[in-house]
C-alpha positions as CSV (number, residue, x, y, z in Angstrom):
1,M,51.7,88.9,85.3
2,K,52.5,90.0,88.9
3,I,54.8,87.0,89.4
4,I,56.8,87.9,86.3
5,N,57.1,91.5,87.4
6,K,58.1,90.5,91.0
7,N,60.7,88.0,89.7
8,S,62.0,90.5,87.2
9,S,62.3,93.1,90.0
10,I,64.1,90.7,92.3
11,C,66.6,89.7,89.5
12,F,67.2,93.3,88.7
13,L,67.8,94.1,92.4
14,I,70.3,91.2,92.7
15,T,72.1,92.3,89.6
16,L,72.2,95.9,90.9
17,L,73.6,94.7,94.3
18,V,76.2,92.6,92.6
19,F,77.3,95.5,90.4
20,S,77.4,97.8,93.5
21,R,80.1,95.6,94.9
22,L,82.0,95.2,91.7
23,I,82.3,98.8,90.5
24,P,85.0,100.9,92.1
25,H,83.8,102.2,95.4
26,P,85.2,103.2,98.8
27,P,85.6,100.1,101.1
28,N,82.3,99.0,102.7
29,F,80.3,101.6,100.7
30,T,77.6,99.4,99.3
31,P,73.8,99.2,99.6
32,I,73.8,95.6,101.0
33,I,73.0,96.5,104.7
34,S,70.3,98.9,103.7
35,I,68.6,96.3,101.6
36,V,68.8,93.8,104.5
37,I,67.3,96.4,106.9
38,L,64.5,97.2,104.5
39,G,64.0,93.6,103.3
40,G,60.7,93.3,105.2
41,I,59.3,96.4,103.4
42,L,60.7,95.3,100.1
43,F,59.8,91.6,100.1
44,Q,57.5,90.9,103.0
45,T,59.2,87.6,103.7
46,F,62.4,86.9,105.5
47,T,63.2,84.0,103.1
48,L,63.1,86.3,100.1
49,T,65.3,88.9,101.9
50,I,67.9,86.1,102.6
51,I,67.7,84.9,99.0
52,V,68.3,88.4,97.6
53,F,71.2,89.3,99.8
54,F,72.8,85.8,99.8
55,S,72.6,85.6,96.0
56,S,74.0,89.1,95.5
57,M,76.8,88.6,98.0
58,F,77.8,85.1,96.8
59,I,77.8,86.1,93.1
60,S,79.9,89.2,93.8
61,D,82.2,87.3,96.3
62,F,82.7,84.6,93.7
63,I,83.7,87.2,91.1
64,I,85.8,89.3,93.5
65,G,87.3,86.2,95.1
66,L,86.2,84.1,98.1
67,Y,87.9,85.0,101.3
68,P,88.5,83.5,104.7
69,G,85.9,84.5,107.2
70,M,83.3,85.5,104.6
71,I,80.8,83.4,106.5
72,F,81.0,85.9,109.3
73,T,79.9,88.7,107.0
74,Y,76.9,86.5,106.0
75,I,76.2,85.8,109.7
76,A,76.2,89.5,110.5
77,L,73.8,90.3,107.6
78,T,71.5,87.4,108.5
79,L,71.4,88.7,112.1
80,I,70.5,92.2,110.9
81,G,67.9,90.6,108.6
82,L,66.3,88.7,111.4
83,I,66.1,91.7,113.7
84,Y,64.6,93.9,111.0
85,Y,62.2,91.4,109.6
86,F,60.3,91.5,112.9
87,I,60.3,95.3,113.2
88,F,60.2,96.5,109.6
89,Y,56.7,97.8,110.0
90,K,58.0,100.3,112.6
91,I,60.5,101.9,110.1
92,T,59.6,105.5,109.1
93,Y,61.5,108.4,107.5
94,K,62.0,109.9,110.9
95,N,63.6,106.8,112.6
96,L,65.4,105.4,109.5
97,I,68.6,107.1,110.6
98,F,68.5,105.3,113.9
99,H,67.9,101.9,112.1
100,S,70.7,102.6,109.7
101,I,73.1,103.4,112.6
102,F,71.9,100.3,114.5
103,G,72.2,98.0,111.5
104,S,75.7,99.3,110.7
105,F,76.8,98.9,114.3
106,I,75.6,95.3,114.4
107,F,77.6,94.6,111.2
108,Y,80.7,96.4,112.6
109,S,80.5,94.6,116.0
110,V,79.9,91.1,114.7
111,T,82.3,91.1,111.8
112,N,85.2,92.7,113.8
113,F,84.6,90.4,116.7
114,F,85.1,87.4,114.3
115,V,88.1,89.0,112.7
116,W,89.7,89.3,116.2
117,T,88.6,85.8,117.2
118,Y,89.6,83.9,114.1
119,S,92.6,85.8,112.6
120,D,96.2,86.0,113.7
121,L,96.2,89.8,113.2
122,Y,95.5,90.7,116.8
123,E,96.5,89.4,120.2
124,K,93.8,87.3,121.9
125,N,93.3,89.7,124.8
126,I,91.4,92.9,125.5
127,D,94.1,95.1,124.0
128,G,93.9,93.0,120.8
129,L,90.1,93.3,120.7
130,I,90.3,97.1,121.2
131,Q,92.9,97.4,118.5
132,C,90.8,95.4,116.1
133,Y,87.8,97.6,116.7
134,L,89.8,100.9,116.5
135,L,91.5,99.9,113.3
136,A,88.1,99.2,111.7
137,V,86.7,102.6,112.5
138,P,87.4,104.0,108.9
139,F,85.5,101.0,107.5
140,F,82.7,101.6,109.9
141,S,82.3,105.2,108.8
142,N,81.9,104.1,105.2
143,T,79.5,101.4,106.3
144,L,77.5,103.9,108.2
145,L,77.4,106.6,105.5
146,S,76.4,104.1,102.8
147,T,73.7,102.5,104.9
148,I,72.2,105.9,105.8
149,F,72.4,107.0,102.1
150,F,71.1,103.9,100.5
151,S,68.4,103.3,103.2
152,Y,66.9,106.7,102.6
153,L,67.2,106.3,98.8
154,T,65.6,102.9,98.9
155,F,62.8,104.0,101.3
156,A,62.0,107.0,99.1
157,C,61.9,104.9,96.0
158,V,59.6,102.3,97.6
159,D,57.4,105.1,98.9
160,K,57.1,106.7,95.5
161,I,56.3,103.4,93.8
162,K,53.7,102.5,96.4
163,N,52.1,106.0,96.0
164,Y,52.1,105.6,92.2
165,F,50.4,102.2,92.3
166,Y,47.9,103.4,94.9
167,K,46.9,106.3,92.6
168,I,46.5,103.9,89.7
169,E,44.4,101.6,91.8
170,K,42.2,104.5,92.9
171,N,42.1,105.9,89.4
172,I,43.6,109.2,90.5
173,I,46.1,109.3,87.7
């Protein structure tokens, strides 16, 4: 019974993440990074974290349209997932904002570096790199706000669910 519930929950989360990228929203305002940051708390395995975010990203990217350089988005998310898989047990309400900022900054830094490196949009010098990062600041602010918002929302939901099942297990309810 637990396997069915776990699989159903994972399928529901993937579906929710896909829809979060398909419905109209400000650019880069999705829960993807927050789910990757909290993957260790949600799934307890790095493999499952990767499966959930790769599935949701690829399905939605396939619907939206595959794009050049999308591999770099996946690389950035995988890097965030790796970092947070090893420190997820240290995430608390108090430091979640720091982790949200750090995860968003990793995503911003990695993806924009690859945009500068592999696109013809910017000169291949320090001025081009600076211009690339500066022009991406509006996207970063959306990434940051969404990651903070969805991280706290997800963390609170997980906390409430754990407390609920703890009370059931202890026959408090």
